[in-house]
C-alpha positions as a LaTeX table, in Angstrom:
\begin{tabular}{lrrr}
\hline
Residue & $x$ (\AA) & $y$ (\AA) & $z$ (\AA) \\
\hline
Met1 & $-17.79$ & $-8.90$ & 0.65 \\
Lys2 & $-18.24$ & $-5.70$ & $-1.35$ \\
Thr3 & $-15.87$ & $-4.88$ & $-4.21$ \\
Leu4 & $-13.71$ & $-1.86$ & $-3.37$ \\
Leu5 & $-11.26$ & $-1.62$ & $-6.28$ \\
Gln6 & $-11.90$ & $-2.90$ & $-9.79$ \\
Val7 & $-9.40$ & $-2.70$ & $-12.65$ \\
Lys8 & $-10.78$ & $-3.42$ & $-16.11$ \\
Ala9 & $-8.69$ & $-4.13$ & $-19.24$ \\
Leu10 & $-5.90$ & $-1.78$ & $-18.15$ \\
Ser11 & $-3.17$ & $-1.13$ & $-20.72$ \\
Lys12 & $-0.14$ & 1.16 & $-20.52$ \\
Ala13 & 2.37 & 1.58 & $-23.37$ \\
Gln14 & 4.09 & $-1.79$ & $-23.82$ \\
Ile15 & 4.11 & $-2.48$ & $-20.07$ \\
Leu16 & 0.53 & $-3.52$ & $-19.17$ \\
Gln17 & $-1.58$ & $-5.54$ & $-21.57$ \\
Gly18 & $-5.28$ & $-5.59$ & $-20.68$ \\
Val19 & $-4.94$ & $-6.30$ & $-16.95$ \\
Ser20 & $-8.18$ & $-6.95$ & $-15.02$ \\
Phe21 & $-8.71$ & $-7.79$ & $-11.36$ \\
Ala22 & $-10.90$ & $-6.82$ & $-8.40$ \\
Met23 & $-10.25$ & $-6.33$ & $-4.70$ \\
Glu24 & $-12.78$ & $-6.71$ & $-1.94$ \\
Arg25 & $-13.12$ & $-4.20$ & 0.87 \\
Gly26 & $-10.64$ & $-5.15$ & 3.60 \\
Glu27 & $-8.71$ & $-7.61$ & 1.42 \\
Met28 & $-4.89$ & $-7.87$ & 1.42 \\
Leu29 & $-3.69$ & $-8.58$ & $-2.12$ \\
Ser30 & $-0.11$ & $-9.04$ & $-3.31$ \\
Ile31 & 1.25 & $-8.55$ & $-6.82$ \\
Met32 & 4.36 & $-10.58$ & $-7.62$ \\
Gly33 & 6.42 & $-11.15$ & $-10.74$ \\
Pro34 & 9.96 & $-10.74$ & $-12.08$ \\
Ser35 & 11.60 & $-7.34$ & $-12.48$ \\
Gly36 & 10.17 & $-5.51$ & $-15.47$ \\
Ser37 & 6.86 & $-7.38$ & $-15.40$ \\
Gly38 & 4.86 & $-4.20$ & $-14.74$ \\
Lys39 & 4.07 & $-4.57$ & $-11.03$ \\
Ser40 & 4.82 & $-1.01$ & $-9.94$ \\
Thr41 & 3.27 & 0.41 & $-13.11$ \\
Leu42 & 0.08 & $-1.47$ & $-12.29$ \\
Leu43 & 0.04 & $-0.15$ & $-8.72$ \\
Tyr44 & 0.68 & 3.45 & $-9.80$ \\
Asn45 & $-2.07$ & 3.29 & $-12.42$ \\
Ala46 & $-4.54$ & 1.66 & $-10.02$ \\
Ala47 & $-3.87$ & 4.47 & $-7.54$ \\
Gly48 & $-4.36$ & 7.22 & $-10.13$ \\
Met49 & $-0.73$ & 8.35 & $-9.99$ \\
Asp50 & $-0.23$ & 7.44 & $-13.63$ \\
Gln51 & $-2.66$ & 7.57 & $-16.55$ \\
Pro52 & $-3.35$ & 4.35 & $-18.49$ \\
Asp53 & $-3.62$ & 4.31 & $-22.26$ \\
Ser54 & $-6.91$ & 2.42 & $-21.99$ \\
Gly55 & $-9.08$ & 0.63 & $-19.45$ \\
Glu56 & $-10.96$ & 1.61 & $-16.31$ \\
Ile57 & $-10.12$ & 1.83 & $-12.60$ \\
Trp58 & $-13.06$ & 1.98 & $-10.22$ \\
Leu59 & $-12.87$ & 2.81 & $-6.52$ \\
Glu60 & $-16.39$ & 1.77 & $-5.64$ \\
Asn61 & $-18.56$ & 4.12 & $-7.75$ \\
Thr62 & $-15.77$ & 6.47 & $-8.83$ \\
Glu63 & $-13.93$ & 5.86 & $-12.10$ \\
Ile64 & $-10.41$ & 7.12 & $-11.38$ \\
Ala65 & $-8.88$ & 7.28 & $-14.88$ \\
Gly66 & $-11.52$ & 9.76 & $-16.04$ \\
Leu67 & $-10.90$ & 12.28 & $-13.27$ \\
Ser68 & $-8.89$ & 15.46 & $-13.63$ \\
Glu69 & $-5.45$ & 15.58 & $-11.99$ \\
Asp70 & $-6.82$ & 17.76 & $-9.18$ \\
Glu71 & $-9.69$ & 15.35 & $-8.60$ \\
Lys72 & $-7.31$ & 12.40 & $-8.53$ \\
Ala73 & $-5.04$ & 14.16 & $-6.06$ \\
Arg74 & $-8.00$ & 14.86 & $-3.78$ \\
Leu75 & $-9.17$ & 11.24 & $-4.04$ \\
Arg76 & $-5.71$ & 9.95 & $-3.12$ \\
Leu77 & $-5.50$ & 12.33 & $-0.19$ \\
Leu78 & $-8.89$ & 11.49 & 1.29 \\
Arg79 & $-9.46$ & 7.82 & 0.43 \\
Met80 & $-6.03$ & 6.24 & $-0.13$ \\
Gly81 & $-2.81$ & 5.71 & 1.79 \\
Phe82 & 0.68 & 5.05 & 0.41 \\
Val83 & 3.78 & 3.27 & 1.71 \\
Phe84 & 6.80 & 2.98 & $-0.59$ \\
Gln85 & 10.31 & 1.52 & $-0.48$ \\
Gln86 & 11.65 & 5.04 & $-0.99$ \\
Met87 & 9.86 & 6.58 & 1.95 \\
Asn88 & 9.48 & 10.14 & 0.59 \\
Met89 & 9.74 & 11.85 & 3.97 \\
Met90 & 10.50 & 15.58 & 4.11 \\
Ala91 & 14.06 & 16.07 & 5.39 \\
Asn92 & 13.27 & 19.53 & 6.82 \\
Leu93 & 10.46 & 18.19 & 9.04 \\
Asn94 & 10.63 & 16.04 & 12.15 \\
Ile95 & 8.89 & 12.67 & 12.36 \\
Leu96 & 5.67 & 14.04 & 13.85 \\
Asp97 & 5.30 & 16.82 & 11.29 \\
Asn98 & 5.93 & 14.35 & 8.45 \\
Ile99 & 3.12 & 12.17 & 9.78 \\
Leu100 & 0.81 & 15.16 & 10.15 \\
Leu101 & 1.40 & 16.55 & 6.66 \\
Pro102 & $-1.37$ & 14.74 & 4.68 \\
Ala103 & $-3.94$ & 15.32 & 7.43 \\
Val104 & $-3.15$ & 19.04 & 7.58 \\
Gln105 & $-3.54$ & 19.21 & 3.78 \\
Ala106 & $-6.83$ & 17.30 & 3.89 \\
Asn107 & $-8.28$ & 19.58 & 6.59 \\
Arg108 & $-7.16$ & 22.85 & 5.01 \\
Gly109 & $-10.20$ & 25.01 & 4.28 \\
Arg110 & $-12.66$ & 22.31 & 5.33 \\
Gly111 & $-13.29$ & 23.32 & 8.93 \\
Gly112 & $-12.27$ & 19.83 & 9.99 \\
Lys113 & $-10.19$ & 18.67 & 12.93 \\
Ser114 & $-7.99$ & 21.14 & 14.75 \\
Arg115 & $-4.19$ & 20.88 & 14.77 \\
Ser116 & $-4.30$ & 19.61 & 18.35 \\
Glu117 & $-6.79$ & 16.87 & 17.41 \\
Leu118 & $-4.64$ & 15.83 & 14.47 \\
Thr119 & $-1.53$ & 15.81 & 16.66 \\
Ala120 & $-3.29$ & 13.61 & 19.22 \\
Lys121 & $-4.26$ & 11.18 & 16.46 \\
Ala122 & $-0.71$ & 11.10 & 15.06 \\
Lys123 & 0.73 & 10.40 & 18.51 \\
Ala124 & $-1.84$ & 7.64 & 19.09 \\
Leu125 & $-0.82$ & 6.00 & 15.80 \\
Met126 & 2.84 & 6.30 & 16.75 \\
Ala127 & 2.13 & 4.61 & 20.07 \\
Thr128 & 0.22 & 1.82 & 18.32 \\
Leu129 & 3.17 & 1.24 & 15.98 \\
Ser130 & 5.69 & 1.35 & 18.84 \\
Ile131 & 7.49 & 4.55 & 17.82 \\
Ala132 & 6.17 & 6.84 & 20.58 \\
Gly133 & 8.89 & 9.21 & 21.77 \\
Leu134 & 10.36 & 9.77 & 18.30 \\
Glu135 & 8.14 & 12.76 & 17.50 \\
Asn136 & 10.95 & 15.34 & 17.47 \\
Arg137 & 13.58 & 13.20 & 15.76 \\
Arg138 & 14.78 & 13.99 & 12.27 \\
Ile139 & 14.35 & 11.30 & 9.64 \\
Thr140 & 18.12 & 10.67 & 9.77 \\
Glu141 & 17.95 & 9.99 & 13.52 \\
Val142 & 15.80 & 6.82 & 13.43 \\
Ser143 & 16.24 & 3.32 & 12.06 \\
Gly144 & 14.87 & 2.17 & 8.71 \\
Gly145 & 12.19 & 0.10 & 10.42 \\
Gln146 & 11.15 & 3.02 & 12.62 \\
Leu147 & 11.00 & 5.35 & 9.62 \\
Gln148 & 8.86 & 2.92 & 7.63 \\
Arg149 & 6.47 & 2.59 & 10.58 \\
Ala150 & 6.27 & 6.39 & 10.63 \\
Cys151 & 5.33 & 6.19 & 6.93 \\
Ile152 & 2.52 & 3.79 & 7.84 \\
Cys153 & 1.33 & 6.27 & 10.48 \\
Arg154 & 1.36 & 9.00 & 7.84 \\
Ser155 & $-0.59$ & 6.80 & 5.42 \\
Met156 & $-3.31$ & 6.16 & 8.03 \\
Met157 & $-3.89$ & 9.75 & 9.17 \\
Asn158 & $-6.90$ & 10.24 & 6.87 \\
Asp159 & $-8.41$ & 6.78 & 7.55 \\
Pro160 & $-7.94$ & 5.46 & 4.00 \\
Glu161 & $-10.14$ & 2.76 & 2.54 \\
Ile162 & $-7.16$ & 1.26 & 0.71 \\
Leu163 & $-3.42$ & 1.36 & 1.28 \\
Phe164 & $-1.03$ & 0.97 & $-1.68$ \\
Ala165 & 2.40 & $-0.40$ & $-0.77$ \\
Asp166 & 5.25 & $-0.66$ & $-3.30$ \\
Glu167 & 8.05 & $-2.89$ & $-1.96$ \\
Pro168 & 7.56 & $-1.45$ & 1.56 \\
Thr169 & 10.12 & $-3.87$ & 3.05 \\
Gly170 & 12.60 & $-3.82$ & 0.16 \\
Ala171 & 15.11 & $-1.49$ & 1.84 \\
Leu172 & 14.83 & $-3.07$ & 5.29 \\
Asn173 & 16.67 & $-5.88$ & 7.05 \\
Arg174 & 14.71 & $-9.03$ & 7.90 \\
Ser175 & 13.87 & $-7.95$ & 11.46 \\
Ala176 & 12.62 & $-4.50$ & 10.43 \\
Ala177 & 10.72 & $-6.02$ & 7.49 \\
Ser178 & 8.91 & $-8.39$ & 9.86 \\
Glu179 & 7.94 & $-5.48$ & 12.10 \\
Val180 & 6.54 & $-3.48$ & 9.18 \\
Met181 & 4.61 & $-6.45$ & 7.80 \\
Ala182 & 3.14 & $-7.11$ & 11.24 \\
Glu183 & 1.75 & $-3.57$ & 11.21 \\
Leu184 & 0.36 & $-3.82$ & 7.68 \\
Thr185 & $-1.26$ & $-7.15$ & 8.55 \\
Lys186 & $-2.79$ & $-5.58$ & 11.65 \\
Leu187 & $-4.28$ & $-2.74$ & 9.57 \\
His188 & $-5.68$ & $-5.34$ & 7.18 \\
Arg189 & $-7.31$ & $-7.25$ & 10.04 \\
Glu190 & $-8.86$ & $-3.99$ & 11.24 \\
Gly191 & $-10.53$ & $-3.49$ & 7.85 \\
Thr192 & $-8.15$ & $-1.51$ & 5.63 \\
Ala193 & $-7.64$ & $-2.99$ & 2.15 \\
Val194 & $-3.94$ & $-3.37$ & 1.26 \\
Leu195 & $-2.51$ & $-3.74$ & $-2.26$ \\
Ile196 & 1.16 & $-4.62$ & $-2.01$ \\
Val197 & 3.85 & $-5.10$ & $-4.66$ \\
Thr198 & 6.67 & $-7.34$ & $-3.45$ \\
His199 & 9.48 & $-9.66$ & $-4.51$ \\
Asp200 & 9.45 & $-11.32$ & $-1.07$ \\
Ser201 & 7.56 & $-14.61$ & $-0.76$ \\
Lys202 & 7.45 & $-14.19$ & 3.03 \\
Val203 & 5.64 & $-10.88$ & 2.59 \\
Ala204 & 3.26 & $-12.30$ & $-0.02$ \\
Ser205 & 2.44 & $-15.31$ & 2.16 \\
Gln206 & 0.79 & $-12.97$ & 4.67 \\
Cys207 & $-1.77$ & $-11.81$ & 2.09 \\
Asp208 & $-5.19$ & $-13.25$ & 1.28 \\
Arg209 & $-4.41$ & $-13.56$ & $-2.40$ \\
Ile210 & $-1.49$ & $-13.22$ & $-4.82$ \\
Leu211 & $-1.52$ & $-12.23$ & $-8.49$ \\
Tyr212 & 1.44 & $-13.22$ & $-10.67$ \\
Leu213 & 2.27 & $-10.65$ & $-13.34$ \\
Leu214 & 4.48 & $-11.54$ & $-16.30$ \\
Asp215 & 5.07 & $-9.46$ & $-19.44$ \\
Gly216 & 2.26 & $-7.11$ & $-18.48$ \\
Arg217 & $-0.39$ & $-9.79$ & $-18.02$ \\
Ile218 & $-1.75$ & $-11.68$ & $-15.02$ \\
Arg219 & $-0.58$ & $-15.26$ & $-15.54$ \\
Gly220 & $-1.70$ & $-16.82$ & $-12.27$ \\
Glu221 & $-3.60$ & $-16.30$ & $-9.03$ \\
Leu222 & $-3.23$ & $-17.98$ & $-5.64$ \\
Thr223 & $-5.72$ & $-17.79$ & $-2.77$ \\
Leu224 & $-4.21$ & $-18.63$ & 0.61 \\
Asn225 & $-5.94$ & $-20.49$ & 3.41 \\
Gln226 & $-6.23$ & $-18.17$ & 6.40 \\
Thr227 & $-6.28$ & $-21.11$ & 8.83 \\
Asp228 & $-2.87$ & $-22.43$ & 7.70 \\
Gly229 & 0.20 & $-21.73$ & 9.79 \\
Thr230 & 2.99 & $-19.39$ & 8.73 \\
Lys231 & 5.29 & $-22.11$ & 7.41 \\
Gln232 & 2.47 & $-23.82$ & 5.51 \\
Arg233 & 1.60 & $-20.55$ & 3.80 \\
Glu234 & 5.21 & $-19.78$ & 2.94 \\
Asp235 & 5.74 & $-23.29$ & 1.55 \\
Arg236 & 2.56 & $-23.03$ & $-0.52$ \\
Val237 & 3.63 & $-19.66$ & $-1.95$ \\
Asn238 & 7.11 & $-20.91$ & $-2.83$ \\
Gln239 & 5.70 & $-24.02$ & $-4.49$ \\
Trp240 & 3.26 & $-21.91$ & $-6.51$ \\
Leu241 & 6.02 & $-19.48$ & $-7.54$ \\
Arg242 & 8.10 & $-22.37$ & $-8.83$ \\
Glu243 & 5.09 & $-23.51$ & $-10.86$ \\
Met244 & 4.85 & $-19.98$ & $-12.27$ \\
Gly245 & 8.51 & $-20.15$ & $-13.31$ \\
Trp246 & 9.83 & $-17.85$ & $-10.59$ \\
\hline
\end{tabular}
């Protein structure tokens, strides 16, 4: 497999201490660790939303840390998708318009897809994620699970190569969390790389690989067997976390 994302000797204040790792195209990678270990800081730096003190972040042949803020914003818009615990939806827009927003921004001034084409794509994504019919609802008129699935639709509008997810199930009940993870896993199987920060061993057990971050350094790595059943994977993750001192 071809390397998609490569982080080299990344340091940030006293939070990250020379972190290095690589992700393959289409891989689903989880970052775990106790609160304060630097997980979200690592994700935000890898996505170009924060600037490291030193180190390199490569998205294929593009070194992200060296780009201007405008260049980074354009890169995130066109090549990355984002799903967060705090869903960052616009309260003054309905569900459909929230989903359309990044695609409208990406197509502005480029002579790209028309509004009707973008709307058709958004509705197709909504149907795929089982939230068809909610287009005109306000964000306060849907469940947490439905709103997070709308966030996934929004993240996929520009066909990102990699999706960054920071505790995407943290604010959801177990049933809604399972629904959201099923959708992220489906995107992964269809070829989108997913980098996910989580405290949930059930979430992490659905990934290809897990990195354990402690005191700003990667202290362990676990590769999961894709042929194992769900319970086997969860048991293996929990055993490994205990070995890591979780």
